[in-house]
MARFI-997358 format. One record per residue (C-alpha): residue number from 1; x, y, z; chain. Coordinates in steps of 0.05 Angstrom, whole numbers, plus 5000, padded with zeros to 4 digits. Layout:
// residues N
(numar NUM (X Y Z) 'A')
...
END
This chain:
// residues 100
(numar 1 (1720 3258 1957) 'A')
(numar 2 (1769 3291 2011) 'A')
(numar 3 (1836 3294 2011) 'A')
(numar 4 (1871 3255 2065) 'A')
(numar 5 (1873 3298 2128) 'A')
(numar 6 (1820 3336 2112) 'A')
(numar 7 (1745 3326 2131) 'A')
(numar 8 (1677 3320 2091) 'A')
(numar 9 (1644 3364 2074) 'A')
(numar 10 (1575 3368 2037) 'A')
(numar 11 (1586 3364 1973) 'A')
(numar 12 (1608 3291 1975) 'A')
(numar 13 (1540 3274 2016) 'A')
(numar 14 (1481 3234 1976) 'A')
(numar 15 (1438 3242 2035) 'A')
(numar 16 (1432 3257 2117) 'A')
(numar 17 (1396 3219 2162) 'A')
(numar 18 (1378 3261 2214) 'A')
(numar 19 (1346 3230 2274) 'A')
(numar 20 (1315 3267 2347) 'A')
(numar 21 (1337 3240 2404) 'A')
(numar 22 (1278 3269 2439) 'A')
(numar 23 (1216 3246 2400) 'A')
(numar 24 (1250 3200 2352) 'A')
(numar 25 (1245 3234 2294) 'A')
(numar 26 (1286 3214 2235) 'A')
(numar 27 (1285 3247 2166) 'A')
(numar 28 (1332 3234 2107) 'A')
(numar 29 (1352 3300 2073) 'A')
(numar 30 (1387 3314 2004) 'A')
(numar 31 (1441 3369 2013) 'A')
(numar 32 (1402 3422 1968) 'A')
(numar 33 (1351 3411 2027) 'A')
(numar 34 (1397 3430 2076) 'A')
(numar 35 (1397 3512 2054) 'A')
(numar 36 (1346 3536 2102) 'A')
(numar 37 (1392 3523 2154) 'A')
(numar 38 (1453 3567 2124) 'A')
(numar 39 (1479 3502 2094) 'A')
(numar 40 (1517 3495 2026) 'A')
(numar 41 (1570 3451 1991) 'A')
(numar 42 (1633 3475 2027) 'A')
(numar 43 (1596 3465 2095) 'A')
(numar 44 (1642 3412 2134) 'A')
(numar 45 (1592 3356 2159) 'A')
(numar 46 (1617 3370 2237) 'A')
(numar 47 (1591 3443 2232) 'A')
(numar 48 (1515 3414 2211) 'A')
(numar 49 (1502 3388 2291) 'A')
(numar 50 (1501 3468 2313) 'A')
(numar 51 (1465 3485 2256) 'A')
(numar 52 (1405 3430 2251) 'A')
(numar 53 (1337 3431 2293) 'A')
(numar 54 (1278 3386 2300) 'A')
(numar 55 (1223 3429 2280) 'A')
(numar 56 (1177 3369 2313) 'A')
(numar 57 (1206 3393 2380) 'A')
(numar 58 (1208 3468 2365) 'A')
(numar 59 (1132 3469 2354) 'A')
(numar 60 (1127 3440 2423) 'A')
(numar 61 (1173 3485 2452) 'A')
(numar 62 (1224 3434 2460) 'A')
(numar 63 (1292 3459 2448) 'A')
(numar 64 (1302 3409 2386) 'A')
(numar 65 (1373 3401 2386) 'A')
(numar 66 (1382 3330 2417) 'A')
(numar 67 (1397 3308 2336) 'A')
(numar 68 (1443 3253 2304) 'A')
(numar 69 (1469 3257 2236) 'A')
(numar 70 (1493 3200 2194) 'A')
(numar 71 (1511 3217 2119) 'A')
(numar 72 (1515 3168 2065) 'A')
(numar 73 (1571 3186 2026) 'A')
(numar 74 (1575 3194 1947) 'A')
(numar 75 (1626 3148 1945) 'A')
(numar 76 (1643 3086 1984) 'A')
(numar 77 (1713 3096 1995) 'A')
(numar 78 (1700 3154 2027) 'A')
(numar 79 (1651 3133 2072) 'A')
(numar 80 (1706 3079 2093) 'A')
(numar 81 (1758 3130 2105) 'A')
(numar 82 (1708 3173 2153) 'A')
(numar 83 (1682 3124 2197) 'A')
(numar 84 (1759 3102 2202) 'A')
(numar 85 (1774 3158 2228) 'A')
(numar 86 (1722 3161 2275) 'A')
(numar 87 (1740 3098 2299) 'A')
(numar 88 (1813 3116 2303) 'A')
(numar 89 (1797 3166 2360) 'A')
(numar 90 (1766 3115 2397) 'A')
(numar 91 (1794 3068 2455) 'A')
(numar 92 (1763 3005 2426) 'A')
(numar 93 (1772 2934 2456) 'A')
(numar 94 (1790 2877 2424) 'A')
(numar 95 (1746 2812 2429) 'A')
(numar 96 (1781 2768 2468) 'A')
(numar 97 (1840 2806 2483) 'A')
(numar 98 (1863 2810 2558) 'A')
(numar 99 (1923 2843 2588) 'A')
(numar 100 (1968 2811 2630) 'A')
END
């Protein structure tokens, strides 16, 4: 589990869902399957988007870099903290609230 104020790393993840926005291909990977992309246990999750590419798109001559990654954390509390950190940076309107 990451300490407060520190970003999550691969060692805290049970599996990753990687989906290609171009072709729609979706795969679940375990962290040990990402070694071919130069990923180890201390790699931050934020660094994955620049390393992982869609092999099906690459085979068709497309860039294969329009992917989205979702992590399934080992510890449920870590997942909740990560989601809260992500949402705290967004301006989300509350339902039913109005400004005068």
